[in-house]
Backbone as a printed PyTorch tensor [residue, N CA C, xyz], in Angstrom:
tensor([[[-25.5970, -11.9190,  -3.0110],
         [-24.6230, -12.8120,  -3.6200],
         [-23.4520, -13.0290,  -2.6430]],

        [[-23.1020, -14.2890,  -2.4550],
         [-21.9720, -14.6250,  -1.5890],
         [-20.7050, -14.6960,  -2.4270]],

        [[-19.6560, -14.1630,  -1.8800],
         [-18.3590, -14.2040,  -2.5230],
         [-17.4600, -15.1150,  -1.7020]],

        [[-16.8780, -16.1110,  -2.3530],
         [-15.9880, -17.0250,  -1.6550],
         [-14.5940, -16.4350,  -1.5830]],

        [[-14.0220, -16.4640,  -0.4070],
         [-12.6800, -15.9410,  -0.2010],
         [-11.8280, -17.0610,   0.3820]],

        [[-10.6240, -17.1820,  -0.1210],
         [ -9.7190, -18.1970,   0.3910],
         [ -8.9350, -17.6380,   1.5760]],

        [[ -8.2520, -18.5280,   2.2730],
         [ -7.3290, -18.1100,   3.3140],
         [ -5.9780, -18.7450,   2.9850]],

        [[ -4.8940, -18.3160,   3.6490],
         [ -3.5700, -18.8550,   3.3040],
         [ -3.4840, -20.3820,   3.3610]],

        [[ -4.1430, -20.9970,   4.3260],
         [ -4.0810, -22.4560,   4.4570],
         [ -4.7700, -23.1240,   3.2720]],

        [[ -5.9450, -22.6430,   2.9150],
         [ -6.6860, -23.2310,   1.7850],
         [ -5.9260, -23.0250,   0.4910]],

        [[ -5.3510, -21.8510,   0.3190],
         [ -4.5820, -21.5720,  -0.8830],
         [ -3.4040, -22.5300,  -1.0020]],

        [[ -2.7280, -22.7850,   0.1130],
         [ -1.5960, -23.7180,   0.1150],
         [ -2.0480, -25.1080,  -0.3370]],

        [[ -3.1430, -25.5880,   0.2050],
         [ -3.6420, -26.9150,  -0.1500],
         [ -4.0720, -26.9580,  -1.6080]],

        [[ -4.7070, -25.9110,  -2.0860],
         [ -5.1390, -25.8550,  -3.4960],
         [ -3.9590, -25.9510,  -4.4480]],

        [[ -2.8610, -25.2570,  -4.1410],
         [ -1.7220, -25.3030,  -5.0720],
         [ -0.9290, -26.6070,  -4.9310]],

        [[ -0.9810, -27.2560,  -3.7860],
         [ -0.3780, -28.5930,  -3.6670],
         [ -1.2140, -29.6180,  -4.4360]],

        [[ -2.4930, -29.4010,  -4.5230],
         [ -3.3930, -30.2740,  -5.2700],
         [ -3.1900, -30.0740,  -6.7790]],

        [[ -3.0520, -28.8350,  -7.2170],
         [ -2.8930, -28.5120,  -8.6310],
         [ -1.7100, -27.5540,  -8.8010]],

        [[ -0.4930, -28.1040,  -8.9050],
         [  0.6920, -27.2460,  -8.9700],
         [  0.6910, -26.2520, -10.1380]],

        [[ -0.1040, -26.4890, -11.1580],
         [ -0.1430, -25.5530, -12.2870],
         [ -0.6820, -24.1830, -11.8750]],

        [[ -1.4810, -24.1110, -10.8210],
         [ -2.0040, -22.8130, -10.3950],
         [ -1.1040, -22.1520,  -9.3600]],

        [[ -0.0340, -22.8460,  -8.9790],
         [  0.8790, -22.3040,  -7.9770],
         [  2.2450, -21.9530,  -8.5250]],

        [[  2.4070, -21.9800,  -9.8320],
         [  3.6690, -21.6090, -10.4380],
         [  4.7240, -22.6950, -10.4410]],

        [[  4.3100, -23.9450, -10.2620],
         [  5.2470, -25.0570, -10.2680],
         [  5.7840, -25.3580,  -8.8590]],

        [[  6.3820, -26.5140,  -8.7140],
         [  6.7690, -26.9930,  -7.3810],
         [  7.9090, -26.1980,  -6.7410]],

        [[  8.7930, -25.6090,  -7.5220],
         [  9.8660, -24.8210,  -6.9010],
         [  9.2560, -23.6120,  -6.1820]],

        [[  8.3400, -22.9660,  -6.8470],
         [  7.6750, -21.8020,  -6.2350],
         [  6.8050, -22.2600,  -5.0580]],

        [[  6.1070, -23.3630,  -5.2270],
         [  5.2520, -23.8780,  -4.1620],
         [  6.0800, -24.2570,  -2.9350]],

        [[  7.2750, -24.8120,  -3.1540],
         [  8.1330, -25.1390,  -2.0120],
         [  8.4740, -23.8920,  -1.1970]],

        [[  8.7130, -22.7940,  -1.8790],
         [  8.9890, -21.5360,  -1.1710],
         [  7.7470, -21.0590,  -0.3980]],

        [[  6.5780, -21.2440,  -0.9730],
         [  5.3280, -20.8890,  -0.2960],
         [  5.1610, -21.7580,   0.9580]],

        [[  5.4510, -23.0520,   0.8310],
         [  5.3610, -23.9600,   1.9790],
         [  6.3130, -23.4840,   3.0890]],

        [[  7.5270, -23.1430,   2.7180],
         [  8.5040, -22.6530,   3.6950],
         [  7.9610, -21.4120,   4.4250]],

        [[  7.4630, -20.4570,   3.6640],
         [  6.9400, -19.2280,   4.2700],
         [  5.7200, -19.4980,   5.1410]],

        [[  4.8900, -20.4310,   4.7240],
         [  3.7130, -20.7920,   5.5180],
         [  4.1090, -21.3540,   6.8800]],

        [[  5.0280, -22.2830,   6.8790],
         [  5.4190, -22.9450,   8.1360],
         [  6.3310, -22.0900,   9.0060]],

        [[  6.9800, -21.1090,   8.4350],
         [  7.8310, -20.2180,   9.2280],
         [  7.0930, -18.9180,   9.5940]],

        [[  5.8920, -18.7210,   9.0680],
         [  5.1790, -17.4620,   9.2630],
         [  4.0600, -17.5360,  10.2900]],

        [[  3.2690, -16.4870,  10.2920],
         [  2.1900, -16.3210,  11.2770],
         [  0.8720, -16.9800,  10.8750]],

        [[  0.7480, -17.4370,   9.6350],
         [ -0.5190, -17.9830,   9.1580],
         [ -0.6570, -19.4930,   9.3450]],

        [[  0.2980, -20.1110,   9.9180],
         [  0.3280, -21.5630,  10.0870],
         [ -0.8040, -22.0330,  11.0000]],

        [[ -1.6760, -22.8790,  10.4610],
         [ -2.7990, -23.4270,  11.1990],
         [ -2.9270, -24.9020,  10.8760]],

        [[ -2.2940, -25.7590,  11.6720],
         [ -2.1980, -27.1690,  11.3630],
         [ -3.5580, -27.8750,  11.3610]],

        [[ -4.4320, -27.5360,  12.2840],
         [ -5.7460, -28.1850,  12.3220],
         [ -6.5000, -27.8950,  11.0320]],

        [[ -6.4830, -26.6550,  10.6160],
         [ -7.1580, -26.2400,   9.3800],
         [ -6.4930, -26.9060,   8.1780]],

        [[ -5.1710, -26.9970,   8.2010],
         [ -4.4120, -27.6010,   7.1060],
         [ -4.9140, -29.0250,   6.8190]],

        [[ -4.9880, -29.8490,   7.8450],
         [ -5.3890, -31.2340,   7.6520],
         [ -6.8950, -31.3650,   7.3970]],

        [[ -7.6620, -30.4560,   7.9080],
         [ -9.1000, -30.4240,   7.6150],
         [ -9.3180, -30.1840,   6.1120]],

        [[ -8.6080, -29.2110,   5.5510],
         [ -8.7340, -28.9170,   4.1300],
         [ -8.2330, -30.0650,   3.2530]],

        [[ -7.1400, -30.6970,   3.6490],
         [ -6.6530, -31.8410,   2.8560],
         [ -7.6890, -32.9460,   2.8430]],

        [[ -8.2610, -33.2070,   3.9950],
         [ -9.2800, -34.2670,   4.1040],
         [-10.4980, -33.9320,   3.2460]],

        [[-10.9430, -32.6970,   3.2760],
         [-12.0870, -32.2730,   2.4640],
         [-11.7980, -32.3990,   0.9760]],

        [[-10.5680, -32.1130,   0.5920],
         [-10.1690, -32.1840,  -0.8070],
         [-10.1640, -33.6090,  -1.3290]],

        [[ -9.8410, -34.5470,  -0.4520],
         [ -9.8340, -35.9820,  -0.7770],
         [ -8.8390, -36.3170,  -1.8880]],

        [[ -7.6670, -35.7340,  -1.8130],
         [ -6.5840, -36.0770,  -2.7400],
         [ -5.3430, -36.3820,  -1.8930]],

        [[ -5.0680, -37.6530,  -1.6970],
         [ -3.9820, -38.0530,  -0.8080],
         [ -2.5820, -37.7440,  -1.3780]],

        [[ -2.5160, -37.3990,  -2.6580],
         [ -1.2400, -36.9680,  -3.2260],
         [ -0.7510, -35.6940,  -2.5270]],

        [[ -1.6630, -34.8800,  -2.0680],
         [ -1.3020, -33.6570,  -1.3440],
         [ -0.4450, -33.9780,  -0.1210]],

        [[ -0.7840, -35.0500,   0.5940],
         [  0.0240, -35.4690,   1.7500],
         [  1.4610, -35.7770,   1.2990]],

        [[  1.6020, -36.4560,   0.1590],
         [  2.9250, -36.8240,  -0.3290],
         [  3.7380, -35.5780,  -0.6660]],

        [[  3.1350, -34.6820,  -1.4330],
         [  3.8460, -33.4820,  -1.8480],
         [  4.2310, -32.6170,  -0.6480]],

        [[  3.2920, -32.4280,   0.2710],
         [  3.5480, -31.6160,   1.4610],
         [  4.6470, -32.2420,   2.3140]],

        [[  4.5350, -33.5280,   2.5920],
         [  5.5250, -34.1990,   3.4100],
         [  6.9170, -34.1680,   2.8130]],

        [[  6.9860, -34.4190,   1.5160],
         [  8.2860, -34.4150,   0.8190],
         [  8.9100, -33.0120,   0.8710]],

        [[  8.1230, -31.9900,   0.6250],
         [  8.6500, -30.6140,   0.6580],
         [  9.1510, -30.2550,   2.0450]],

        [[  8.3430, -30.5550,   3.0540],
         [  8.7290, -30.2330,   4.4280],
         [ 10.0180, -30.9560,   4.8130]],

        [[ 10.1090, -32.2290,   4.4480],
         [ 11.2950, -33.0170,   4.7580],
         [ 12.5250, -32.5020,   4.0040]],

        [[ 12.3600, -32.2110,   2.7280],
         [ 13.4730, -31.7480,   1.8980],
         [ 13.9940, -30.3920,   2.3620]],

        [[ 13.0830, -29.5280,   2.7720],
         [ 13.4770, -28.1860,   3.2320],
         [ 13.8910, -28.1830,   4.6920]],

        [[ 13.7830, -29.3510,   5.3470],
         [ 14.2010, -29.4950,   6.7380],
         [ 13.5030, -28.4900,   7.6490]],

        [[ 12.1710, -28.4680,   7.5620],
         [ 11.3790, -27.4720,   8.2950],
         [ 11.0810, -27.8550,   9.7320]],

        [[ 11.6090, -28.9270,  10.2050],
         [ 11.5090, -29.3080,  11.6380],
         [ 10.0500, -29.4080,  12.1090]],

        [[  9.2790, -30.1950,  11.3680],
         [  7.8770, -30.4300,  11.7440],
         [  7.6070, -31.9310,  11.7330]],

        [[  8.2290, -32.7050,  12.6420],
         [  8.0780, -34.1600,  12.6020],
         [  6.6430, -34.6420,  12.7480]],

        [[  5.8230, -33.9460,  13.4930],
         [  4.4210, -34.3500,  13.6550],
         [  3.6700, -34.2660,  12.3130]],

        [[  3.9300, -33.2310,  11.5610],
         [  3.2570, -33.0630,  10.2720],
         [  3.7530, -34.1150,   9.2900]],

        [[  5.0460, -34.3710,   9.2800],
         [  5.5860, -35.4220,   8.3910],
         [  4.9730, -36.7640,   8.7450]],

        [[  4.8390, -37.0590,  10.0010],
         [  4.2330, -38.3240,  10.4530],
         [  2.7760, -38.4410,   9.9730]],

        [[  2.0070, -37.3710,  10.1030],
         [  0.6280, -37.3670,   9.6380],
         [  0.5660, -37.5610,   8.1340]],

        [[  1.4470, -36.8700,   7.4120],
         [  1.4790, -37.0220,   5.9530],
         [  1.7900, -38.4520,   5.5550]],

        [[  2.7840, -39.0570,   6.1760],
         [  3.1550, -40.4420,   5.8450],
         [  2.0230, -41.4220,   6.1370]],

        [[  1.3020, -41.2020,   7.2260],
         [  0.2380, -42.1500,   7.5670],
         [ -1.0340, -41.9630,   6.7570]],

        [[ -1.1470, -40.8930,   5.9910],
         [ -2.3450, -40.6260,   5.2120],
         [ -2.1440, -40.6400,   3.7110]],

        [[ -0.9110, -40.8430,   3.2590],
         [ -0.6740, -40.7680,   1.8020],
         [ -1.2240, -41.9980,   1.0850]],

        [[ -1.5100, -41.8220,  -0.1980],
         [ -2.0320, -42.9180,  -1.0000],
         [ -0.9410, -43.9410,  -1.2580]],

        [[ -1.3500, -45.1530,  -1.6450],
         [ -0.3990, -46.2500,  -1.8260],
         [  0.3520, -46.1810,  -3.1510]],

        [[ -0.3070, -45.7800,  -4.2140],
         [  0.3300, -45.7460,  -5.5370],
         [  1.3280, -44.6160,  -5.6790]],

        [[  2.0470, -44.6250,  -6.8020],
         [  2.9950, -43.5760,  -7.0780],
         [  2.2970, -42.3650,  -7.6780]],

        [[  2.7700, -41.1880,  -7.3140],
         [  2.2360, -39.9270,  -7.8350],
         [  3.4110, -39.1100,  -8.3780]],

        [[  3.1160, -38.2320,  -9.3310],
         [  4.1330, -37.3570,  -9.8850],
         [  4.2430, -36.1250,  -8.9880]],

        [[  5.4500, -35.7830,  -8.6170],
         [  5.6560, -34.6120,  -7.7540],
         [  5.1720, -33.3490,  -8.4420]],

        [[  5.6430, -33.0830,  -9.6540],
         [  5.1880, -31.8950, -10.3880],
         [  4.6060, -32.3190, -11.7270]],

        [[  3.2850, -32.4380, -11.8140],
         [  2.6480, -32.8720, -13.0480],
         [  2.7150, -31.8440, -14.1780]],

        [[  3.2510, -30.6470, -13.9120],
         [  3.3270, -29.6240, -14.9480],
         [  4.5590, -29.7750, -15.8300]],

        [[  5.4710, -30.6850, -15.4680],
         [  6.6830, -30.9050, -16.2690],
         [  6.7930, -32.3920, -16.6420]],

        [[  7.7400, -32.7040, -17.5250],
         [  7.8690, -34.0790, -18.0010],
         [  8.2280, -35.0290, -16.8560]],

        [[  7.8280, -36.2800, -17.0470],
         [  8.0500, -37.2870, -16.0130],
         [  9.4210, -37.9320, -16.2270]],

        [[ 10.4430, -37.2520, -15.7650],
         [ 11.7990, -37.7810, -15.7110],
         [ 12.2020, -37.7590, -14.2570]],

        [[ 13.3420, -38.2940, -13.9400],
         [ 13.7670, -38.2470, -12.5610],
         [ 13.7870, -39.6250, -11.9470]],

        [[ 13.4110, -39.7030, -10.6740],
         [ 13.4710, -40.9850,  -9.9590],
         [ 12.2850, -41.1310,  -9.0020]],

        [[ 12.0400, -42.3530,  -8.6110],
         [ 10.9670, -42.6450,  -7.6540],
         [ 11.5600, -42.6240,  -6.2480]],

        [[ 10.9270, -41.8880,  -5.3640],
         [ 11.3000, -41.8720,  -3.9600],
         [ 10.2690, -42.7120,  -3.2170]],

        [[ 10.6300, -43.9450,  -2.9200],
         [  9.6740, -44.8940,  -2.3330],
         [  9.1290, -44.4230,  -0.9660]],

        [[  9.9480, -43.7170,  -0.2170],
         [  9.5050, -43.2540,   1.1020],
         [  8.2530, -42.4140,   1.0030]],

        [[  8.1000, -41.6620,  -0.0890],
         [  6.9350, -40.8170,  -0.2940],
         [  6.0590, -41.2860,  -1.4380]],

        [[  6.4100, -42.3800,  -2.0880],
         [  5.6790, -42.8710,  -3.2810],
         [  5.5130, -41.7350,  -4.2960]],

        [[  6.6020, -41.0060,  -4.5070],
         [  6.5710, -39.8630,  -5.4140],
         [  7.6160, -40.0400,  -6.5310]],

        [[  7.1930, -39.6910,  -7.7240],
         [  8.1110, -39.6020,  -8.8690],
         [  8.6920, -38.2110,  -8.8030]],

        [[  9.9300, -38.0900,  -8.3700],
         [ 10.5740, -36.7760,  -8.1940],
         [ 11.1430, -36.3310,  -9.5290]],

        [[ 10.4530, -35.4150, -10.1610],
         [ 10.8510, -34.9600, -11.4930],
         [ 11.3260, -33.5080, -11.4890]],

        [[ 11.4040, -32.8880, -10.3110],
         [ 11.8730, -31.5110, -10.1600],
         [ 12.6270, -31.4250,  -8.8270]],

        [[ 13.7410, -30.7180,  -8.8260],
         [ 14.4290, -30.4780,  -7.5650],
         [ 13.9230, -29.1660,  -6.9740]],

        [[ 13.8620, -29.1210,  -5.6450],
         [ 13.3320, -27.9110,  -5.0040],
         [ 14.3680, -27.2660,  -4.0960]],

        [[ 15.5260, -27.8420,  -4.0020],
         [ 16.5350, -27.3030,  -3.0940],
         [ 17.7730, -26.8970,  -3.8360]]])
């Protein structure tokens, strides 16, 4: 029997895809910060997993979090912007849809993370 094991990069992408399994976007933002400031950062793997997942909303959420937390990763923000979906997405689908639309990321910002 094979047992599937995740790695930090895959876990990050999974919780950006489904924030309900990551404790909500405030907690996820802290995970993103630790990922990019820590030793587990693997950008090639990061974008490979996002592409395999085939959910372009992940690019929006990741880019917005990185930009908002000022994590100094312009290359990643650029990749996120060039790959995000065209329509609007909800930043945190686990809470009510209030807030405002941030056109730069095509995100309905319904939770603050800073």
